[in-house]
N, C-alpha and C positions, 0 to 999 in steps of 0.2 A: 609780804603781800597783805594789803588791807582787806579784811573780811568784807564780803558783800559787794566788792568791786569786780564786775564781770568784764571790764573792758578788754582784758587780755584774751578773751575768747576770739578776738579778731586776729591774734597772732597765730602763725602755724605751729604745730607740734613737730618736734624732730621725729625722724622716720621710725626709730626703734620704739619709742613710746607710742607713737601713733598706731603702728601695726599691732602692737600688743593690746592697746585700748580698744581699737575697732574690732579686733578678733575676739574680744570679750575675756581676755586673760587678765582679769582685774588684779589678782595677786602679783603676777609677774610684772605687770605695768607699774604697780606701786613700788615694787622692789627696784625696778629700773630707775624710777624717779628718785627714790631715796639714795641710790648709789650716785647718781649724777649730782644731786644737791650736796651730798656729804663730801664728795671729792672735788667740788668746785669746778665742774666740767662745763658750766654754762655761764653766759653773761647775765647781768642783773634782770633785764626785762624778760629773758628766756626763763630764768628761774621763777619769775612771777607767773608765767603761763604754766610751768610744770607744777607749781604749788596749787594753782587753780585746778588743774587736771587731777591731781591727787585728791583734792576735796570732792570733785565730781565723781570720781571712781568710788569714793567712800559712800556715796549716796545710791549707787546703782542697785544694791540689793534691797535698800529701802523702797525704791521705786518699782523694782521688778522681783518680788519675793517668791513667785510661784514657778517652780520647774514644771515640766510637762505633766508629770504624774499628779502633782498637787493641783495644777490648773484643771486637769481633767476631772478630778474629784469635785472641784467647785462647779464646773460646767454641768456635771450630772445632777447637781441640786436643782437646776432649772430645766434641764433636758435629760431625764434619766436614761434615755436610749443613746446618748452621745458616746462616741468612741474617739480614739486617737485621730482618725481621719477627719472628724468634724473639727477638732481643735486645729489641725494642720490647715484645713480650708479657711478658717478664720484668719490664720496667719498669712496664707497665700493671697487672700483677697484684700489684705491690708485693713481689716476691720478693727483689729485690736493691736495695740503697741506691744512689742516684745524687745528684748535685748539679749545679750550674751553675757553670761557670768561664768568665768573660768571654763569656757569652752562649751557650756550647755545653754540651751534656750530657756529664758525665763520670761514670764508674762507679767504685765503691769498689774499693780496692786488693785486697780479698779476696773479690770477688764470685764468683770461680770456686770458692773454698773453700766458700762458702755453698751453691752448687749441688751440690757433691760431698760435703757433710758426712755425708749418710745412706748413702753408698756402703758396701757390705759388704766392706771390705778385711780381710785376715787380722788386722791389728792391731786393727781395730775389733771384729771378732768375738771376739778373745781378751779385750779389755777388757769387753765386754758379758757374756761368760761368767763372768769373775771377779766382776763386779758382781752378777750374778744369784746366784752361789754365796754371796757375802757376805750378801745379803739373806735367803737361805734359812737360813743359819747364825744370823744375828742374830735372826730370828723364832723359830727352834727353841730356841736356847740363852739368849736374852734379853740376851746381851752377846758382843761380839767385839772383840778387840784386835789391833792390828798394831804391831809394832816396826819403825820406819822410820829409816833413815839416808840423808841426802841430801848431795850436793855442789851448791852454788849459787855460780855465778861469772859473771864477764863480762870481756870484753876488747874492744879496739877493732880495727876493720878496719885491717890493716897500712898501707894507703894513707893512713890518717888519723892514724897515730901521729906525734906531734910531741914537742917538748921541753917542752911545757906540763905543768903539774901537773894531774893528773886527780883529781876527787872522785867517789866512788861510794857508793851505798847498796844493800845486798842484804837481801832480806826474811828475817826470822826469826819463829818462832812467837810469837803473842800468848797471853796467859793466857785460857783458856776451859774450860768444864766437861769436855770430852772429850780435852783434851791434857794429858799428864802426863810427868814425868821428862825434861824437855828438858835436853840436855847439849851444850854447845859443845865439839867434839872437836878441831878444828884450823882454822887460818885462815892466809891469806897474811900476810906481814910488814907489809903496808901498812895493816892494820886499826888504827884509832885509837880505837875505842869501839863500844859497843853499847847500844841503848836498854833501859831497865828493863822488867820484865815487866808493869808497870801501864800502859804506853803503849797507846793504842788502835791505833796504827800503829807497828810495831816493825821497826827495821832495824839492821844492822851497818854502820858507817861506815868508809870507806877513803879514803886520800889519799896520793898519791905520783906520781912519774914512771912512765910505762908504756912499756916497750920493746916493739918489735914481737913479737907472739905472747905477751906477758906477760898474766897473768890476776890479777884480784883475786877471791878466793874464800873461802868458809867452808864447813865441814862440821859438821853437827850431827845428833843423834839425838833421837827422841821416841817416845812411845807414844800411839797413837790408841785410846782406850778408849770404844767406842760402846755405849751401853745402849739397848735397844729400847723405844720408847714405844708402848704399846697405845692407839691413838687412839680406839677405841670406848669404852674405859674413861675416857679423858679427857673424852669427850662427856658421860658420865653424872655425872662428878664436877665438871664445870665450874661455876664461880660467875660471876655477872655481872662483866664487866670494864668499868671506867670510867677507863681510862688516858687521860690528857690529854698528848699529846706536844707538845714544843716543836718548832717548825720548825727544821730544820737546813739552812741555805742552802748551796748553791743548789738541791739536788735533792730532799731529803726535806722538802717543803713542801706545805701544803694548798692546793688550788685549787678553784674552783667546778666545773670539769669533773670532776675526780677525785672530789669529794664526790657529785656526781650519779651518777657511775658506781658508786661504792660502794653508794649507796642502791639502785640498780637491781639490783645483783648479789645483795645479801643479802635484799631484799624484807622479809618480816615476821619473818625469823629473828632470834632474840635470844640463843641459846646461842653464846658466843664461839668455841668450837671449831668448831661447825658454820658460823659466819660465816667463819672463816678458811678452812675447807674449801671453801666456796662461792667464795671469792676465788681459791684455788689452782686449782680446777677451771675457773673462767672463764679464767684466764691460760693454763693448759695446753691448753685446747681452742681458744683464739682467737688466741694470739700464737705465730707461727712463728719458729723459730730463724734468725737471720741475723747474720753478722759485721758489726760496727758501726764507724763512724768514731770518732775520738777523743771520749771522753765529754765533754771540755771544750767541744767544738764543738756540743753539743746543749743547748738551753736548759733543757729539763725531761725527764729520762730517763723518768720514769713516764708522762707524757703522750705522749711520743713512742711508747713501746711500745703504749699503749692505742689511740692514734689510727691508727698505721700497722699495728698488729697484727703486728709483727715486732720482734725484738730478741734480743740474746745473753743470756747468763746474768745479767749485771749489770743490764741493762734490765728483765728479768723480775723479778729480786729487788727492784729499786727500786719497781716497780709493786706487787708484793705488800706491801711494807713500807708504802708510802703508803696503800693501800686499807685495810690492817689498822688503821693508826693512826686513820684517819677513822671506823672502826667501834669505837673505844675499846679496841683490842687493842694491847698493847705489842709492838713488832716492831723489829728492828734489822738492821744490815748485817754480813755476814761475807764477807771476801774473802781470796784467797790462791792456793793451788794444789791440784790434784788429782793425787795421787801414786800411781803404780802401777808394777809391775816394767817396766823398760825405757823409761818415759816420764814426764815431769812436764808438766802443762798448767796454764794460768791458769784460775781458776774463781771464781765468786761465788755466794752463796746467802743465805738469810734465816734469822734466828732469831726465834721469837715466844714470848711468855710469857702464861700464864693464871694468875690468882691461885691460890696454894697447890698448883700443879702444877709438875713439872720443866720446864725449857726444852724446847721442841720446835722443829723445823726445817722449812723448806720449800725444796726445790730444784726450782723450776718448770721450768727448762730440761731437767734430767734426767727429770723427771716427764712433761713434754710429749713428749720423745723416746720414752719408754716407751709412751705412749699411741699415738704415731704408728706404732710397731712392732707394736701389738696386745698389748703386755705390760701387762695390767691390774694384775698384782701389783706390778710396778715402779712404775706410775703411783700406786697407792695408797700404796706405801712412802714415796715422796719427799714426801708430806704428813705431817709429823710426825717423819720419820727421815732419816738420811743413811747413808752407807757409811763404814767406817773407813779411808778413803784421803784424808782431808782434812788440809790444812796451812793453817790460818787465820793470816794475817799482818796483818790489819787488821780493826777493828771499827767503822770510821768511813768514810763516803763523802765524799770531797772535803774532808777536814779541813784547813783552812788552817793550823792550829797545827802538826800533825804533818808537813805537807808544805812547811813554810816553808823556802825555799832562796833564794839570791841570784839565780838565773836560773830560767827556765821548765823544768820537768821534762817528759819526754815524756808521762807520765801522772800528773798531780797528784791524780787522783781515787781511785786504788786503790794497792795495794802487792803486786805480783805478780812482775814480771820483773826488777826492779832498775833503777837509774838511774845515769847517769854524766854529768858536766858539768865544764867548765873553770871557773876562778874567775870569768871575765868573760863566758862565753858558754855556751849549751847545746851538747850533742852530740846530733845527730839520731838518731832511732830506728834507721835503717838502718845507721848506723855502729857501733852497739853490738851485739856478738856475745854471745849468751847461751850459757851452758853449765850445764845442770841434769841431774844424774845421780841415779838411785835406786841407792844403794850396797847397801842392805839392805831387804828387805820380807818380814817373817815374820808370818804370821797365826796366831792361836791363840784358843781360846774362853776 
């Protein structure tokens, strides 16, 4: 099996492995897989699916490390009076992701962050105020630009520094309509190359020995030039859209369930802008934000978001893209970072196109957050428009071509935080220390 190739997620699992995996008997499932592979009991493509399942099972404890007792201890740090019933209610209501590990319930590593995401911290208030200001300026002036310079780097936990050669990829901007004047300013001496601007997933490549405290890094500047799309005008100018998308395994694929959901959402509507708006409104009203396990561990991102009615920015973007494509609307992935003064965060969103009209965008997670706060202006804005704080680094979701590496990456689906690995083995997520700094952030009309 080629590492980072998730296409075989579309293949069914044989029943014995499937039952053990779904019931959470991770050790028994991996033993069953090992027996089948060792005794040559399966065909080649079936073996590929089993090896992938074995890899995904190995990630389960990393994604879901907290059993009920340790999860309750964490919950009490923010709600001292919490008891086991409160934890069970969070699970029953579908608010926080959980899984089964060797027969016991385990909660997601960031379940507490999900519960606290909407807290009104000073940092969050400042971010929302800046976002609202940019939306007002964009609507008023029709265009807003931000000149941004960032430092993107990574190092290893000193306890894990060895004599081995370290490889690393750090994200850099891809070519897209609102990014211009990209300049590579400086980089550490271990950089050995950088992908061309035509790549759908673009990174700078590093290789070398890494001493304790040493960092692989790159600094670059760019201008985010955001033009305001008047979506009411788009509605009146929209022509019929007959886009026929090719499935992009494993996540941007048509399924009977998603087709039925798309049909139910749009009803008799045939204006493509209004259809896309119906889809956006459905997602922002029905899918709650929650931090997710590794995307590679989810068979179908869009179906997961729709069925569970929860998901992070990428889950919601994948759902929007799939539903739009099922309605004949061209839609695609954009992933990377959300850059603001003082902080850089991972983020994903969607782009969609109507014949003879400029590209438009949909940020369902930001739009859903605005709706939850009672900010109708923000909710309307993120259908068709973004803010000028975006750093797109990939236009492909789980691209096996761009993510091809000799070992498994921590996130083969996206291009956000950077990756590090040894020649012969991965380096786990918790051992890679990220350093992302906004060095310059100047906004102008």
